[in-house]
C-alpha positions, -999 to 999 in steps of 0.1 A, spaced: 172 421 742 187 419 774 222 432 759 207 461 746 190 470 781 222 465 800 243 483 774 220 514 773 209 519 805 239 512 823 255 549 818 220 565 834 233 559 872 265 564 862 254 597 849 235 607 878 260 599 905 287 620 882 263 648 878 254 650 917 284 637 935 311 645 908 347 630 914 354 595 901 318 588 895 319 619 865 352 600 854 336 567 858 304 579 833 330 590 810 349 560 809 326 534 804 312 554 771 346 555 759 377 536 771 357 507 785 336 505 753 364 505 730 381 479 747 350 458 752 348 463 713 384 451 709 391 422 732 357 405 734 336 390 703 302 379 704 287 354 676 260 374 657 226 353 657 223 359 620 191 373 599 162 374 614 126 366 595 111 400 580 82 412 599 94 402 632 79 419 663 102 430 691 78 446 717 103 447 744 125 466 719 100 494 720 94 494 755 134 499 759 133 527 732 105 547 753 125 541 782 155 556 769 134 586 756 117 597 785 150 591 804 169 614 780 148 647 784 156 640 825 191 636 814 194 667 794 180 688 823 205 670 849 233 675 821 225 710 819 224 718 854 253 700 862 276 715 835 268 750 843 279 741 881 241 741 894 251 708 910 282 718 930 305 697 915 341 710 905 354 721 871 371 688 863 337 668 870 317 695 853 342 691 820 340 650 826 302 654 830 299 676 798 315 650 779 299 621 792 262 634 786 273 648 753 285 614 739 253 595 756 230 621 737 250 620 707 254 580 706 225 568 727 197 594 722 206 603 686 203 560 677 174 558 699 155 590 682 166 575 648 150 544 655 117 559 667 113 582 640 111 551 614 81 537 635 48 535 622 32 541 653 25 580 655 33 580 692 67 563 690 77 583 657 66 620 676 83 607 708 116 605 684 110 638 669 107 655 702 143 639 708 153 654 681 139 688 687 155 688 723 190 684 708 177 714 683 180 690 653 142 683 648 146 689 611 166 657 609 132 639 613 124 649 579 156 654 560 168 619 571 136 602 563 127 619 528 163 630 515 189 605 531 169 575 526 159 584 489 194 602 477 217 581 498 252 577 480 245 605 452 256 639 450 218 649 461 219 638 493 238 665 517 247 637 542 264 614 520 305 625 519 324 628 492 355 609 488 386 632 500 359 654 517 369 663 550 343 663 581 349 701 586 340 706 548 311 680 553 296 692 584 283 727 574 275 715 539 258 681 552 237 705 583 224 733 561 220 710 530 198 688 549 178 718 566 168 731 532 161 695 514 140 683 543 121 717 542 118 714 503 105 682 505 80 688 532 65 716 513 64 698 479 47 669 498 20 691 515 12 702 480 12 670 465 -7 653 489 -28 682 502 -19 680 538 -32 701 563 -19 717 595 12 728 612 39 725 590 68 702 607 93 728 605 72 753 622 70 725 653 109 718 646 117 757 653 86 764 674 97 737 697 133 748 698 127 781 704 103 771 736 132 749 750 156 771 748 134 798 766 126 773 792 166 764 797 170 801 799 142 807 826 150 779 845 191 774 845 201 812 833 228 825 812 253 792 823 225 769 818 217 784 784 250 782 772 257 747 784 223 736 766 235 748 736 271 733 740 252 697 747 233 702 718 258 709 695 280 683 705 252 657 702 246 671 665 284 671 657 282 631 667 252 623 645 266 642 616 303 623 622 281 589 618 265 599 585 301 611 578 320 578 585 286 553 570 288 567 537 323 583 532 333 580 492 303 554 483 283 562 455 252 545 434 261 540 398 243 554 371 224 536 347 212 546 314 192 578 314 209 591 347 188 573 372 210 557 402 212 523 408 192 507 439 206 513 472 222 477 481 246 466 509 278 482 496 263 519 498 270 519 537 301 515 558 292 489 585 309 479 622 307 446 636 320 456 670 294 442 694 295 465 725 291 498 706 264 482 682 243 475 713 249 507 724 237 524 694 210 504 692 225 484 660 229 515 641 264 507 628 247 479 612 238 506 584 235 485 553 208 462 568 189 497 579 185 513 544 174 480 531 146 474 554 144 511 572 110 501 591 128 469 608 136 471 644 171 474 656 173 439 671 168 422 638 193 443 617 219 421 606 257 426 593 256 417 551 273 381 547 301 371 524 316 404 525 286 423 503 293 454 525 326 474 534 338 472 570 348 500 589 385 489 608 371 501 640 341 506 661 319 535 645 326 557 676 364 551 671 361 562 634 339 591 643 369 604 667 395 596 639 373 617 615 384 644 637 418 645 622 413 645 584 448 631 574 447 603 595 411 598 584 421 595 551 453 573 557 431 550 572 398 549 550 412 562 516 432 528 505 399 506 518 377 527 499 399 527 466 401 485 471 364 487 477 357 509 443 381 484 426 359 454 436 327 469 433 335 480 396 340 444 385 304 434 399 274 444 376 250 470 392 219 455 407 192 457 380 
């Protein structure tokens, strides 16, 4: 837990200094979450402790998640203030802050919210939901749990990228598809289970509208533009993660058309230690799909080559995905090799 705490909390003072002092502090915040993260992944290898027992509890993990979620709201206001020019830093520092804050929201806040919405404790769940709402992505709370986990690696999951599909084709399909599919699933669940009260989508949209109004009133038009840009940038990073983690992978169909159970081979994983800690083990994606409620410190990497591995860290691959020809040059051969290997292994019963 110490590693997770140090790696995820260290950006906070850098972001604070960058937003208020500008200059080299803003650059340092940006370098920490980009260049330094990449270099530490590449040149330092930390041994994996292996799989921890099912049902293991990590109270410190929940405390860190709560701290990161609470800090997120303060950082979001600070980021909007700095990027819009309210703190008086120069244009270069404002640009560096935009990318530094946006990357933190996209890689840390998103990963932490994803962790929280899988918690059985309703207080933790709602905290994660409000982090997503603050990034204008509240519907992901429903779509991820009810659609993505159920239909991953099938045509019914909008957030599973097809082989050969560019990120720019995937992005609008995934955003709109998950929004609609999540809404339809919530409506079906309410009808089937007789749920009463406020429809979750009214909360997602109403909460987003209130936050937009508050930002406009407090920070004016420049602040509103900065807020929308930061939220959009964070959303793009979440969708880049989905794109990279399931690109081209598909579940075989059984007789009758039902897909095989989700297995380790239906997610691309990344073993890189620093960005795994920064993203609360989100790159250990096969383990998350196998055990959605398992706390992030207990997620392990599939042993014995049971899952495909990304050649670089998840943030690095997300950056590469922005250049489709380079992405396909790197990934399509790996995908073809994995598909050929998987074809020799009988589907799970």
